Z-matrix of the N, CA and C atoms (Angstrom, degrees):
N
C 1 1.475
C 2 1.521 1 110.22
N 3 1.319 2 116.11 1 136.43
C 4 1.449 3 122.45 2 176.52
C 5 1.530 4 109.33 3 -57.88
N 6 1.343 5 116.95 4 126.27
C 7 1.463 6 121.63 5 -177.70
C 8 1.520 7 111.33 6 -53.88
N 9 1.317 8 116.67 7 -40.36
C 10 1.450 9 120.72 8 -174.78
C 11 1.530 10 113.25 9 -79.30
N 12 1.331 11 116.50 10 0.00
C 13 1.459 12 120.96 11 172.38
C 14 1.529 13 110.73 12 -118.23
N 15 1.308 14 116.56 13 8.96
C 16 1.459 15 121.77 14 -177.59
C 17 1.527 16 110.26 15 -68.62
N 18 1.340 17 119.10 16 121.53
C 19 1.465 18 120.33 17 -178.29
C 20 1.525 19 113.29 18 -62.54
N 21 1.350 20 117.55 19 -29.80
C 22 1.457 21 120.00 20 178.47
C 23 1.521 22 110.50 21 -66.57
N 24 1.324 23 117.37 22 -38.19
C 25 1.462 24 120.70 23 176.00
C 26 1.521 25 110.14 24 -64.19
N 27 1.321 26 116.62 25 -42.97
C 28 1.464 27 120.69 26 178.90
C 29 1.526 28 110.93 27 -60.90
N 30 1.321 29 116.67 28 -44.69
C 31 1.462 30 121.17 29 178.94
C 32 1.520 31 110.54 30 -62.29
N 33 1.337 32 116.61 31 -43.62
C 34 1.470 33 121.19 32 -177.27
C 35 1.524 34 111.71 33 -66.04
N 36 1.323 35 117.65 34 -38.71
C 37 1.460 36 120.99 35 -178.12
C 38 1.523 37 112.51 36 -65.92
N 39 1.316 38 116.22 37 -30.37
C 40 1.463 39 120.44 38 -172.55
C 41 1.517 40 113.02 39 -110.47
N 42 1.328 41 116.59 40 -44.48
C 43 1.459 42 120.81 41 -168.03
C 44 1.513 43 115.91 42 -63.49
N 45 1.336 44 117.22 43 -30.80
C 46 1.457 45 120.07 44 -175.53
C 47 1.531 46 113.52 45 -98.69
N 48 1.328 47 116.62 46 -0.51
C 49 1.466 48 120.09 47 178.58
C 50 1.527 49 112.93 48 -62.85
N 51 1.346 50 119.78 49 -42.25
C 52 1.469 51 118.72 50 176.53
C 53 1.527 52 113.38 51 -60.52
N 54 1.327 53 117.01 52 -34.64
C 55 1.462 54 120.34 53 177.48
C 56 1.522 55 110.48 54 -66.57
N 57 1.335 56 116.94 55 -42.38
C 58 1.463 57 121.02 56 176.09
C 59 1.522 58 110.25 57 -61.37
N 60 1.326 59 116.53 58 -40.55
C 61 1.463 60 120.75 59 179.53
C 62 1.529 61 111.22 60 -60.47
N 63 1.320 62 116.92 61 -45.83
C 64 1.469 63 121.37 62 178.59
C 65 1.526 64 110.32 63 -62.16
N 66 1.323 65 116.36 64 -45.21
C 67 1.464 66 121.48 65 -178.36
C 68 1.526 67 111.13 66 -60.29
N 69 1.321 68 116.46 67 -46.25
C 70 1.465 69 120.01 68 -176.81
C 71 1.525 70 112.12 69 -71.71
N 72 1.321 71 117.41 70 -44.72
C 73 1.467 72 119.90 71 -173.52
C 74 1.525 73 112.69 72 -74.76
N 75 1.333 74 117.47 73 -30.10
C 76 1.461 75 119.49 74 -177.28
C 77 1.521 76 114.06 75 -100.52
N 78 1.330 77 117.53 76 -19.39
C 79 1.463 78 118.87 77 -173.26
C 80 1.523 79 113.74 78 -120.84
N 81 1.309 80 118.44 79 -31.15
C 82 1.469 81 120.82 80 -171.97
C 83 1.522 82 112.32 81 -104.28
N 84 1.309 83 117.36 82 -52.28
C 85 1.464 84 120.96 83 -174.25
C 86 1.526 85 111.39 84 -80.61
N 87 1.333 86 115.91 85 127.99
C 88 1.463 87 120.87 86 -178.58
C 89 1.523 88 112.89 87 -92.46
N 90 1.314 89 116.89 88 -23.84
C 91 1.458 90 121.54 89 -176.80
C 92 1.530 91 110.75 90 -84.86
N 93 1.325 92 115.85 91 134.52
C 94 1.467 93 119.80 92 177.06
C 95 1.522 94 110.65 93 -62.33
N 96 1.334 95 117.54 94 -40.81
C 97 1.457 96 121.50 95 179.69
C 98 1.516 97 111.28 96 -64.22
N 99 1.348 98 116.85 97 -44.94
C 100 1.464 99 120.58 98 179.85
C 101 1.525 100 110.71 99 -64.22
N 102 1.336 101 116.29 100 -40.18
C 103 1.460 102 120.41 101 179.24
C 104 1.519 103 111.06 102 -61.72
N 105 1.328 104 116.07 103 -45.38
C 106 1.453 105 119.73 104 -178.68
C 107 1.528 106 111.63 105 -68.81
N 108 1.341 107 117.23 106 -36.41
C 109 1.469 108 120.96 107 178.64
C 110 1.526 109 110.65 108 -64.93
N 111 1.334 110 116.55 109 -43.65
C 112 1.463 111 119.86 110 179.92
C 113 1.521 112 110.46 111 -67.41
N 114 1.317 113 116.13 112 -37.91
C 115 1.465 114 121.65 113 177.74
C 116 1.528 115 110.38 114 -57.80
N 117 1.325 116 117.33 115 -48.84
C 118 1.460 117 120.15 116 -177.77
C 119 1.528 118 112.11 117 -71.92
N 120 1.349 119 117.11 118 -30.10
C 121 1.462 120 119.88 119 173.92
C 122 1.531 121 110.53 120 -61.35
N 123 1.320 122 116.10 121 -44.56
C 124 1.466 123 120.54 122 -179.83
C 125 1.527 124 111.10 123 -64.55
N 126 1.328 125 116.62 124 -38.49
C 127 1.461 126 119.60 125 177.90
C 128 1.530 127 110.59 126 -64.40
N 129 1.319 128 116.53 127 -41.76
C 130 1.468 129 120.26 128 177.87
C 131 1.528 130 110.76 129 -63.21
N 132 1.324 131 116.49 130 -39.03
C 133 1.464 132 121.88 131 -179.64
C 134 1.529 133 111.03 132 -61.34
N 135 1.341 134 116.83 133 -49.12
C 136 1.462 135 119.07 134 -176.74
C 137 1.530 136 112.25 135 -75.54
N 138 1.316 137 117.04 136 -14.30
C 139 1.457 138 119.88 137 171.85
C 140 1.526 139 110.51 138 -80.65
N 141 1.338 140 116.96 139 -42.08
C 142 1.457 141 121.50 140 -172.84
C 143 1.531 142 112.83 141 -78.67
N 144 1.338 143 117.68 142 -45.27
C 145 1.468 144 120.47 143 -171.64
C 146 1.526 145 113.04 144 -61.67
N 147 1.344 146 120.70 145 -47.68
C 148 1.471 147 118.22 146 178.09
C 149 1.528 148 113.21 147 -59.64
N 150 1.349 149 116.27 148 -40.23
C 151 1.464 150 119.30 149 179.27
C 152 1.522 151 110.88 150 -64.83
N 153 1.337 152 116.55 151 -43.64
C 154 1.462 153 120.51 152 178.74
C 155 1.521 154 110.35 153 -62.50
N 156 1.317 155 117.09 154 -43.62
C 157 1.468 156 121.70 155 -178.77
C 158 1.530 157 110.28 156 -61.70
N 159 1.333 158 115.73 157 -47.24
C 160 1.460 159 121.57 158 -176.34
C 161 1.529 160 111.96 159 -67.62
N 162 1.342 161 116.44 160 -43.81
C 163 1.459 162 120.64 161 -173.30
C 164 1.520 163 113.67 162 -86.26
N 165 1.333 164 116.88 163 -41.25
C 166 1.465 165 120.18 164 -173.07
C 167 1.526 166 112.54 165 -98.17
N 168 1.323 167 117.57 166 -50.00
C 169 1.466 168 119.34 167 -177.05
C 170 1.522 169 110.84 168 -70.81
N 171 1.345 170 116.96 169 -44.64
C 172 1.464 171 119.80 170 -178.82
C 173 1.522 172 112.57 171 -91.05
N 174 1.347 173 116.86 172 -15.57
C 175 1.456 174 120.34 173 176.94
C 176 1.514 175 115.20 174 71.05
N 177 1.319 176 117.60 175 28.38
C 178 1.463 177 120.94 176 179.53
C 179 1.525 178 110.71 177 -81.97
N 180 1.326 179 118.02 178 153.70
C 181 1.466 180 120.70 179 174.34
C 182 1.520 181 110.47 180 -76.85
N 183 1.317 182 116.08 181 155.02
C 184 1.459 183 120.91 182 177.21
C 185 1.525 184 109.29 183 -63.67
N 186 1.333 185 116.14 184 138.54
C 187 1.466 186 120.13 185 178.10
C 188 1.523 187 109.25 186 -136.53
N 189 1.324 188 116.02 187 153.97
C 190 1.465 189 121.86 188 -176.63
C 191 1.524 190 107.24 189 -138.91
N 192 1.336 191 116.46 190 99.56
C 193 1.460 192 120.00 191 -176.12
C 194 1.522 193 110.61 192 -83.91
N 195 1.318 194 115.81 193 144.83
C 196 1.464 195 120.87 194 176.96
C 197 1.526 196 108.39 195 -128.43
N 198 1.348 197 117.28 196 147.55
C 199 1.462 198 118.79 197 -178.36
C 200 1.519 199 111.75 198 -79.80
N 201 1.321 200 116.20 199 147.16
C 202 1.458 201 119.07 200 169.59
C 203 1.532 202 108.93 201 -86.37
N 204 1.306 203 116.40 202 175.72
C 205 1.463 204 119.58 203 -175.58
C 206 1.528 205 111.58 204 -61.90
N 207 1.326 206 116.65 205 -40.00
C 208 1.464 207 120.32 206 179.81
C 209 1.522 208 110.60 207 -63.82
N 210 1.327 209 116.85 208 -43.30
C 211 1.460 210 120.60 209 -179.84
C 212 1.514 211 111.60 210 -64.25
N 213 1.348 212 116.69 211 -43.30
C 214 1.462 213 120.41 212 178.83
C 215 1.524 214 110.82 213 -62.07
N 216 1.324 215 116.55 214 -39.37
C 217 1.468 216 120.69 215 178.84
C 218 1.523 217 110.47 216 -64.75
N 219 1.330 218 117.06 217 -44.21
C 220 1.466 219 120.44 218 179.41
C 221 1.522 220 110.84 219 -64.15
N 222 1.334 221 116.97 220 -37.76
C 223 1.461 222 119.76 221 176.27
C 224 1.512 223 111.59 222 -63.11
N 225 1.328 224 116.44 223 -43.47
C 226 1.466 225 121.17 224 179.38
C 227 1.528 226 110.99 225 -63.54
N 228 1.301 227 117.29 226 -47.40
C 229 1.472 228 121.18 227 -177.03
C 230 1.522 229 111.17 228 -63.73
N 231 1.334 230 117.10 229 -45.79
C 232 1.468 231 119.10 230 -179.74
C 233 1.523 232 111.12 231 -65.82
N 234 1.346 233 117.29 232 -35.82
C 235 1.459 234 120.44 233 178.45
C 236 1.516 235 111.93 234 -64.85
N 237 1.322 236 117.01 235 -44.66
C 238 1.469 237 121.15 236 178.75
C 239 1.526 238 110.54 237 -64.99
N 240 1.338 239 116.41 238 -43.69
C 241 1.464 240 119.96 239 -179.26
C 242 1.530 241 111.41 240 -61.56
N 243 1.326 242 116.67 241 -43.46
C 244 1.462 243 119.86 242 179.77
C 245 1.522 244 111.35 243 -69.69
N 246 1.329 245 117.88 244 -33.90
C 247 1.465 246 120.69 245 177.27
C 248 1.517 247 111.26 246 -64.97
N 249 1.319 248 116.65 247 -39.16
C 250 1.471 249 120.74 248 176.11
C 251 1.528 250 109.85 249 -61.24
N 252 1.328 251 116.62 250 -41.73
C 253 1.467 252 120.24 251 178.40
C 254 1.527 253 111.11 252 -65.74
N 255 1.336 254 117.17 253 -39.81
C 256 1.467 255 121.02 254 178.72
C 257 1.523 256 110.40 255 -60.75
N 258 1.321 257 116.80 256 -47.28
C 259 1.465 258 120.23 257 -179.92
C 260 1.526 259 111.62 258 -67.28
N 261 1.316 260 116.74 259 -33.31
C 262 1.462 261 119.78 260 178.16
C 263 1.525 262 110.74 261 -64.84
N 264 1.325 263 116.26 262 -45.17
C 265 1.465 264 120.40 263 178.00
C 266 1.527 265 110.01 264 -63.83
N 267 1.333 266 117.07 265 -39.67
C 268 1.459 267 121.60 266 178.34
C 269 1.529 268 111.27 267 -61.12
N 270 1.318 269 116.76 268 -42.71
C 271 1.457 270 120.84 269 179.51
C 272 1.532 271 111.37 270 -63.35
N 273 1.313 272 116.73 271 -33.87
C 274 1.468 273 120.84 272 -178.16
C 275 1.527 274 111.43 273 -80.16
N 276 1.327 275 117.37 274 -44.86
C 277 1.464 276 120.94 275 -170.31
C 278 1.528 277 114.45 276 -112.56
N 279 1.323 278 118.15 277 -0.81
C 280 1.458 279 120.99 278 -173.57
C 281 1.516 280 114.68 279 -56.32
N 282 1.323 281 117.59 280 -37.44
C 283 1.471 282 121.23 281 -177.45
C 284 1.524 283 112.99 282 -67.73
N 285 1.336 284 117.06 283 -15.05
C 286 1.470 285 120.15 284 -177.88
C 287 1.527 286 112.72 285 -87.19
N 288 1.330 287 118.06 286 -5.13
C 289 1.472 288 121.63 287 -175.95
C 290 1.527 289 110.15 288 -82.79
N 291 1.335 290 115.88 289 133.73
C 292 1.461 291 122.56 290 178.31
C 293 1.531 292 109.13 291 -83.45
N 294 1.332 293 115.85 292 89.40
C 295 1.462 294 120.69 293 -175.88
C 296 1.526 295 112.15 294 -66.11
N 297 1.331 296 118.20 295 -33.36
C 298 1.460 297 121.32 296 -178.40
C 299 1.523 298 111.41 297 -63.33
N 300 1.327 299 117.24 298 -43.04
C 301 1.466 300 120.46 299 178.26
C 302 1.522 301 111.18 300 -64.90
N 303 1.330 302 116.17 301 -36.86
C 304 1.455 303 120.02 302 178.43
C 305 1.526 304 110.99 303 -63.86
N 306 1.327 305 116.11 304 -45.92
C 307 1.457 306 120.38 305 179.92
C 308 1.523 307 110.74 306 -62.29
N 309 1.321 308 116.97 307 -39.06
C 310 1.467 309 120.88 308 178.93
C 311 1.523 310 111.26 309 -62.40
N 312 1.327 311 117.11 310 -41.55
C 313 1.459 312 120.58 311 179.34
C 314 1.526 313 112.15 312 -68.71
N 315 1.326 314 116.60 313 -25.15
C 316 1.461 315 120.71 314 -178.36
C 317 1.522 316 113.79 315 -83.30
N 318 1.328 317 118.05 316 -7.88
C 319 1.458 318 121.28 317 -173.60
C 320 1.519 319 112.39 318 -54.42
N 321 1.338 320 118.02 319 -45.55
C 322 1.463 321 121.47 320 -175.70
C 323 1.527 322 113.58 321 -73.09
N 324 1.333 323 116.79 322 -12.94
C 325 1.460 324 119.44 323 -177.86
C 326 1.523 325 112.80 324 -90.53
N 327 1.326 326 117.29 325 -15.69
C 328 1.462 327 121.13 326 -176.85
C 329 1.507 328 113.95 327 85.40
N 330 1.335 329 117.64 328 -1.83
C 331 1.462 330 121.34 329 -174.73
C 332 1.524 331 114.02 330 -78.43
N 333 1.333 332 116.69 331 -0.88
C 334 1.464 333 119.18 332 175.10
C 335 1.527 334 111.48 333 -84.46
N 336 1.321 335 117.29 334 -4.11
C 337 1.462 336 122.74 335 171.20
C 338 1.531 337 108.16 336 -88.78
N 339 1.316 338 116.67 337 132.34
C 340 1.464 339 120.27 338 -178.03
C 341 1.526 340 110.82 339 -57.90
N 342 1.344 341 116.44 340 -43.65
C 343 1.461 342 120.16 341 -178.03
C 344 1.523 343 111.31 342 -62.23
N 345 1.336 344 116.11 343 -45.25
C 346 1.460 345 120.29 344 -179.82
C 347 1.530 346 110.31 345 -66.89
N 348 1.324 347 116.50 346 -40.37
C 349 1.470 348 120.08 347 -179.71
C 350 1.528 349 110.52 348 -61.59
N 351 1.330 350 116.59 349 -46.58
C 352 1.463 351 119.92 350 -179.19
C 353 1.528 352 110.85 351 -63.64
N 354 1.336 353 116.16 352 -42.66
C 355 1.464 354 119.38 353 176.42
C 356 1.526 355 110.78 354 -61.85
N 357 1.343 356 115.63 355 -43.69
C 358 1.461 357 119.95 356 177.70
C 359 1.512 358 111.92 357 -63.24
N 360 1.328 359 116.28 358 -37.78
C 361 1.463 360 120.71 359 179.19
C 362 1.520 361 110.88 360 -59.90
N 363 1.349 362 116.76 361 -45.45
C 364 1.458 363 119.64 362 178.16
C 365 1.524 364 111.17 363 -65.21
N 366 1.341 365 116.62 364 -37.79
C 367 1.463 366 119.70 365 177.65
C 368 1.528 367 110.68 366 -62.28
N 369 1.347 368 117.18 367 -48.71
C 370 1.459 369 120.19 368 -175.84
C 371 1.523 370 112.03 369 -68.29
N 372 1.321 371 116.63 370 -37.12
C 373 1.454 372 118.95 371 -178.21
C 374 1.522 373 111.79 372 -71.13
N 375 1.337 374 117.22 373 -45.15
C 376 1.455 375 119.95 374 -171.10
C 377 1.528 376 114.42 375 -98.29
N 378 1.328 377 118.26 376 -27.11
C 379 1.459 378 120.38 377 -176.76
C 380 1.526 379 112.67 378 -112.17
N 381 1.338 380 116.93 379 -50.85
C 382 1.459 381 118.67 380 -176.14
C 383 1.524 382 111.92 381 -65.23
N 384 1.336 383 116.78 382 -37.39
C 385 1.460 384 118.98 383 177.81
C 386 1.531 385 110.27 384 -62.04
N 387 1.328 386 116.75 385 -38.60
C 388 1.463 387 119.99 386 176.47
C 389 1.529 388 110.90 387 -65.49
N 390 1.329 389 117.12 388 -42.70
C 391 1.459 390 120.77 389 178.96
C 392 1.527 391 110.50 390 -61.74
N 393 1.335 392 116.95 391 -41.86
C 394 1.469 393 119.59 392 179.26
C 395 1.530 394 111.52 393 -66.04
N 396 1.322 395 117.67 394 -36.23
C 397 1.465 396 119.20 395 176.59
C 398 1.530 397 110.71 396 -67.67
N 399 1.299 398 115.99 397 -40.41
C 400 1.465 399 121.85 398 176.38
C 401 1.532 400 110.58 399 -59.34
N 402 1.334 401 116.26 400 -42.97
C 403 1.463 402 120.49 401 -177.29
C 404 1.526 403 111.12 402 -78.52
N 405 1.321 404 117.49 403 -56.16
C 406 1.464 405 120.77 404 -169.13
C 407 1.525 406 113.46 405 -85.11
N 408 1.322 407 117.84 406 -41.73
C 409 1.459 408 118.90 407 -177.31
C 410 1.516 409 112.19 408 -82.27
N 411 1.320 410 118.19 409 -34.50
C 412 1.461 411 118.86 410 175.47
C 413 1.521 412 110.29 411 -87.92
N 414 1.331 413 117.54 412 -70.66
C 415 1.458 414 120.83 413 -167.51
C 416 1.530 415 112.44 414 -66.68
N 417 1.321 416 117.38 415 -54.02
C 418 1.473 417 119.69 416 -175.80
C 419 1.522 418 111.33 417 -68.61
N 420 1.334 419 117.35 418 -39.27
C 421 1.462 420 118.82 419 178.47
C 422 1.525 421 111.10 420 -62.83
N 423 1.329 422 116.97 421 -46.60
C 424 1.471 423 120.32 422 179.72
C 425 1.521 424 110.86 423 -62.59
N 426 1.344 425 116.81 424 -44.87
C 427 1.466 426 119.35 425 179.59
C 428 1.532 427 111.12 426 -68.61
N 429 1.330 428 115.90 427 -32.20
C 430 1.463 429 119.27 428 175.39
C 431 1.517 430 111.88 429 -64.87
N 432 1.333 431 116.32 430 -38.46
C 433 1.471 432 120.45 431 176.18
C 434 1.524 433 110.09 432 -64.06
N 435 1.333 434 116.33 433 -43.46
C 436 1.471 435 119.95 434 178.38
C 437 1.526 436 110.95 435 -63.20
N 438 1.336 437 116.65 436 -39.53
C 439 1.463 438 120.70 437 -176.86
C 440 1.530 439 112.37 438 -71.73
N 441 1.338 440 116.42 439 -42.67
C 442 1.474 441 120.29 440 -175.70
C 443 1.519 442 112.82 441 -92.04
N 444 1.326 443 116.74 442 -21.08
C 445 1.454 444 119.87 443 -179.07
C 446 1.512 445 114.48 444 84.36
N 447 1.325 446 118.00 445 10.81
C 448 1.465 447 120.29 446 179.52
C 449 1.512 448 110.55 447 -149.71
N 450 1.335 449 116.14 448 153.24
C 451 1.458 450 120.86 449 176.83
C 452 1.521 451 111.34 450 -65.22
N 453 1.332 452 116.66 451 -40.33
C 454 1.465 453 119.92 452 178.13
C 455 1.515 454 110.62 453 -61.60
N 456 1.320 455 117.29 454 -41.85
C 457 1.459 456 120.82 455 177.92
C 458 1.513 457 111.58 456 -61.71
N 459 1.331 458 116.94 457 -41.39
C 460 1.460 459 120.43 458 177.77
C 461 1.510 460 111.89 459 -63.72
N 462 1.324 461 116.84 460 -40.77
C 463 1.465 462 121.29 461 177.92
C 464 1.522 463 110.41 462 -61.92
N 465 1.333 464 117.36 463 -44.73
C 466 1.463 465 121.72 464 -178.38
C 467 1.522 466 110.77 465 -65.12
N 468 1.339 467 117.03 466 -46.11
C 469 1.467 468 120.80 467 179.66
C 470 1.522 469 110.60 468 -58.77
N 471 1.318 470 116.77 469 -49.04
C 472 1.456 471 121.23 470 -178.58
C 473 1.523 472 111.64 471 -63.56
N 474 1.329 473 116.88 472 -43.54
C 475 1.466 474 120.58 473 -177.73
C 476 1.522 475 111.58 474 -64.93
N 477 1.323 476 117.32 475 -41.00
C 478 1.470 477 120.40 476 -178.60
C 479 1.528 478 111.33 477 -68.63
N 480 1.332 479 117.04 478 -43.28
C 481 1.462 480 119.35 479 -179.51
C 482 1.528 481 110.26 480 -68.26
N 483 1.327 482 117.35 481 -38.02
C 484 1.460 483 121.33 482 176.71
C 485 1.522 484 111.39 483 -60.60
N 486 1.312 485 116.15 484 -38.89
C 487 1.470 486 120.75 485 -177.62
C 488 1.524 487 111.79 486 -72.93
N 489 1.327 488 117.99 487 -26.98
C 490 1.462 489 121.96 488 -172.43
C 491 1.521 490 112.91 489 -57.00
N 492 1.342 491 117.68 490 -51.00
C 493 1.468 492 118.14 491 -175.58
C 494 1.531 493 111.72 492 -72.32
N 495 1.320 494 116.90 493 -28.05
C 496 1.465 495 119.18 494 174.88
C 497 1.530 496 110.40 495 -68.52
N 498 1.328 497 116.41 496 -39.89
C 499 1.466 498 120.18 497 178.63
C 500 1.527 499 110.94 498 -63.45
N 501 1.329 500 116.94 499 -41.14
C 502 1.455 501 120.59 500 178.12
C 503 1.523 502 110.76 501 -62.67
N 504 1.329 503 116.77 502 -42.87
C 505 1.460 504 120.41 503 178.73
C 506 1.523 505 110.86 504 -61.25
N 507 1.311 506 117.23 505 -43.36
C 508 1.464 507 120.79 506 179.09
C 509 1.530 508 111.13 507 -63.17
N 510 1.329 509 116.34 508 -39.43
C 511 1.468 510 120.21 509 178.12
C 512 1.527 511 110.72 510 -64.17
N 513 1.327 512 116.66 511 -43.80
C 514 1.461 513 120.11 512 -179.24
C 515 1.516 514 112.19 513 -70.55
N 516 1.329 515 117.14 514 -22.42
C 517 1.460 516 121.14 515 175.55
C 518 1.530 517 111.84 516 -85.76
N 519 1.346 518 116.18 517 11.23
C 520 1.474 519 123.57 518 173.70
C 521 1.524 520 113.47 519 67.76
N 522 1.319 521 117.05 520 31.26
C 523 1.457 522 119.38 521 172.19
C 524 1.524 523 109.45 522 -71.47
N 525 1.321 524 116.93 523 150.45
C 526 1.460 525 122.03 524 176.40
C 527 1.530 526 109.55 525 -72.20
N 528 1.346 527 115.22 526 158.21
C 529 1.458 528 119.46 527 -176.33
C 530 1.525 529 111.91 528 -59.59
N 531 1.339 530 116.53 529 -37.87
C 532 1.457 531 119.32 530 -178.18
C 533 1.530 532 110.91 531 -72.26
N 534 1.328 533 115.97 532 -31.80
C 535 1.468 534 119.21 533 175.76
C 536 1.525 535 110.39 534 -67.43
N 537 1.350 536 115.65 535 -41.99
C 538 1.467 537 119.81 536 177.55
C 539 1.528 538 110.04 537 -62.82
N 540 1.327 539 116.20 538 -39.66
C 541 1.468 540 120.42 539 179.39
C 542 1.523 541 112.09 540 -61.07
N 543 1.338 542 116.35 541 -45.54
C 544 1.466 543 120.29 542 178.84
C 545 1.522 544 110.38 543 -63.21
N 546 1.353 545 115.57 544 -45.17
C 547 1.460 546 120.04 545 -179.55
C 548 1.530 547 110.95 546 -62.26
N 549 1.326 548 116.73 547 -42.86
C 550 1.466 549 120.16 548 -178.36
C 551 1.530 550 111.51 549 -66.16
N 552 1.319 551 116.36 550 -36.43
C 553 1.467 552 118.60 551 175.65
C 554 1.526 553 110.29 552 -60.60
N 555 1.335 554 115.51 553 -44.18
C 556 1.456 555 119.66 554 177.86
C 557 1.518 556 112.42 555 -64.87
N 558 1.334 557 116.87 556 -40.88
C 559 1.463 558 121.05 557 -179.47
C 560 1.524 559 111.80 558 -65.83
N 561 1.325 560 116.73 559 -45.33
C 562 1.461 561 120.22 560 178.80
C 563 1.523 562 110.32 561 -61.95
N 564 1.333 563 116.03 562 -42.51
C 565 1.465 564 120.14 563 -179.59
C 566 1.526 565 111.03 564 -63.69
N 567 1.346 566 116.18 565 -46.12
C 568 1.465 567 119.90 566 179.65
C 569 1.520 568 110.81 567 -63.09
N 570 1.330 569 116.47 568 -44.59
C 571 1.471 570 120.38 569 -178.94
C 572 1.524 571 110.98 570 -62.98
N 573 1.327 572 117.17 571 -38.45
C 574 1.465 573 120.76 572 178.57
C 575 1.529 574 110.42 573 -65.31
N 576 1.329 575 116.51 574 -41.59
C 577 1.472 576 120.39 575 177.87
C 578 1.517 577 110.36 576 -62.82
N 579 1.342 578 117.12 577 -42.94
C 580 1.461 579 120.16 578 -179.56
C 581 1.523 580 111.66 579 -65.87
N 582 1.342 581 116.80 580 -39.79
C 583 1.470 582 118.70 581 176.86
C 584 1.526 583 110.81 582 -65.46
N 585 1.325 584 116.31 583 -38.73
C 586 1.466 585 120.49 584 176.75
C 587 1.525 586 110.41 585 -62.01
N 588 1.332 587 116.44 586 -42.56
C 589 1.464 588 120.15 587 177.23
C 590 1.525 589 111.32 588 -61.69
N 591 1.340 590 115.91 589 -39.86
C 592 1.467 591 118.64 590 178.83
C 593 1.529 592 110.70 591 -63.29
N 594 1.319 593 116.50 592 -47.72
C 595 1.468 594 120.57 593 -179.69
C 596 1.529 595 109.97 594 -61.67
N 597 1.311 596 116.57 595 -37.84
C 598 1.461 597 122.20 596 -177.63
C 599 1.529 598 112.05 597 -68.57
N 600 1.333 599 117.23 598 -40.79
C 601 1.458 600 120.99 599 -173.11
C 602 1.528 601 114.20 600 -113.11
N 603 1.344 602 117.23 601 -9.90
C 604 1.463 603 121.97 602 -178.09
C 605 1.529 604 111.61 603 54.53
N 606 1.315 605 116.04 604 41.67
C 607 1.462 606 121.21 605 -178.35
C 608 1.518 607 109.73 606 -147.90
N 609 1.334 608 116.81 607 123.38
C 610 1.463 609 119.19 608 177.22
C 611 1.521 610 111.36 609 -74.02
N 612 1.342 611 117.41 610 -16.21
C 613 1.463 612 119.83 611 -179.62
C 614 1.522 613 111.05 612 -66.73
N 615 1.316 614 116.44 613 -34.51
C 616 1.464 615 120.35 614 176.89
C 617 1.527 616 110.09 615 -61.63
N 618 1.323 617 115.64 616 -47.63
C 619 1.465 618 121.00 617 179.80
C 620 1.529 619 110.53 618 -65.14
N 621 1.331 620 116.18 619 -37.96
C 622 1.462 621 120.23 620 -178.56
C 623 1.526 622 111.87 621 -62.77
N 624 1.310 623 117.86 622 -40.90
C 625 1.467 624 121.04 623 177.93
C 626 1.522 625 109.74 624 -55.74
N 627 1.327 626 116.43 625 -48.29
C 628 1.465 627 121.49 626 -179.56
C 629 1.524 628 111.25 627 -64.87
N 630 1.316 629 116.08 628 -45.70
C 631 1.465 630 122.13 629 -177.45
C 632 1.529 631 111.10 630 -63.89
N 633 1.326 632 116.86 631 -44.59
C 634 1.469 633 120.92 632 -178.02
C 635 1.523 634 111.02 633 -63.14
N 636 1.321 635 117.21 634 -39.49
C 637 1.468 636 120.34 635 178.13
C 638 1.530 637 109.94 636 -62.82
N 639 1.321 638 116.49 637 -42.08
C 640 1.473 639 120.09 638 177.98
C 641 1.528 640 110.90 639 -63.48
N 642 1.315 641 117.47 640 -38.69
C 643 1.462 642 120.58 641 -179.74
C 644 1.528 643 111.71 642 -65.63
N 645 1.318 644 117.53 643 -31.39
C 646 1.468 645 119.89 644 174.85
C 647 1.527 646 109.47 645 -59.22
N 648 1.323 647 116.25 646 -44.71
C 649 1.467 648 120.64 647 178.55
C 650 1.525 649 111.13 648 -64.26
N 651 1.319 650 117.03 649 -45.45
C 652 1.467 651 121.20 650 -176.97
C 653 1.526 652 111.32 651 -63.32
N 654 1.326 653 117.06 652 -45.16
C 655 1.461 654 119.26 653 -177.27
C 656 1.519 655 112.12 654 -76.02
N 657 1.318 656 117.11 655 -24.11
C 658 1.456 657 119.33 656 171.37
C 659 1.517 658 111.19 657 -65.25
N 660 1.316 659 116.38 658 -42.87
C 661 1.467 660 121.18 659 176.27
C 662 1.524 661 110.15 660 -66.63
N 663 1.335 662 116.71 661 -42.53
C 664 1.462 663 120.60 662 179.09
C 665 1.513 664 111.82 663 -59.14
N 666 1.314 665 116.98 664 -39.01
C 667 1.469 666 120.82 665 178.72
C 668 1.531 667 110.61 666 -61.49
N 669 1.317 668 116.24 667 -42.01
C 670 1.467 669 119.85 668 178.66
C 671 1.523 670 111.24 669 -63.92
N 672 1.333 671 117.01 670 -38.88
C 673 1.461 672 121.03 671 -179.05
C 674 1.522 673 111.85 672 -68.44
N 675 1.326 674 116.92 673 -41.53
C 676 1.465 675 119.99 674 -173.05
C 677 1.512 676 112.62 675 -82.09
N 678 1.326 677 117.61 676 -35.93
C 679 1.474 678 119.45 677 -169.50
C 680 1.529 679 114.68 678 -113.61
N 681 1.306 680 118.65 679 -6.13
C 682 1.467 681 119.69 680 178.54
C 683 1.520 682 111.84 681 -101.15
């Protein structure tokens, strides 16, 4: 196989960038400006590389998928169902979270300011969730299928890599191991459902509807932790 068309190379170039971003912004960089600059560099990287790979390296034509009514409905239903589960887990285990340690880790990101948090919330719900679906549900899932030779293999590869940077963030926010375990189970499950939706409908918009609804729940809980 041509090295420059190797799906493992494609996965490596893109899939681990969010983990590097979390590591640098929360653990290495002390400056708020440097943290934010590196964060946006990583976002630009994972936006550009899949498009370049698809259009230039593989020579595919530009395509723009749209969801049908059934796909949009399935995205909505799965998003609401997962949000209910997120809030249920929060109601059971929320009091065990060390909010002070979380706020301390967020200092360099600027997210301890209400204005910045709200702006970030809109970014993550409406833009970052779309970027993650573009990267993980389209690019990584497809390359995972090519690498493993099966749709299930692609779903597993994408779900595990998607969960990795979230797990690192939870660890750096001083979550307990059992809390990280519960969260990772939920993340892997959600990511697998979203990859399944992508394979089923061939549209990241379906997955985005579900993902964005879940992010509303997550950032609502985050607001309570940081500012209450």
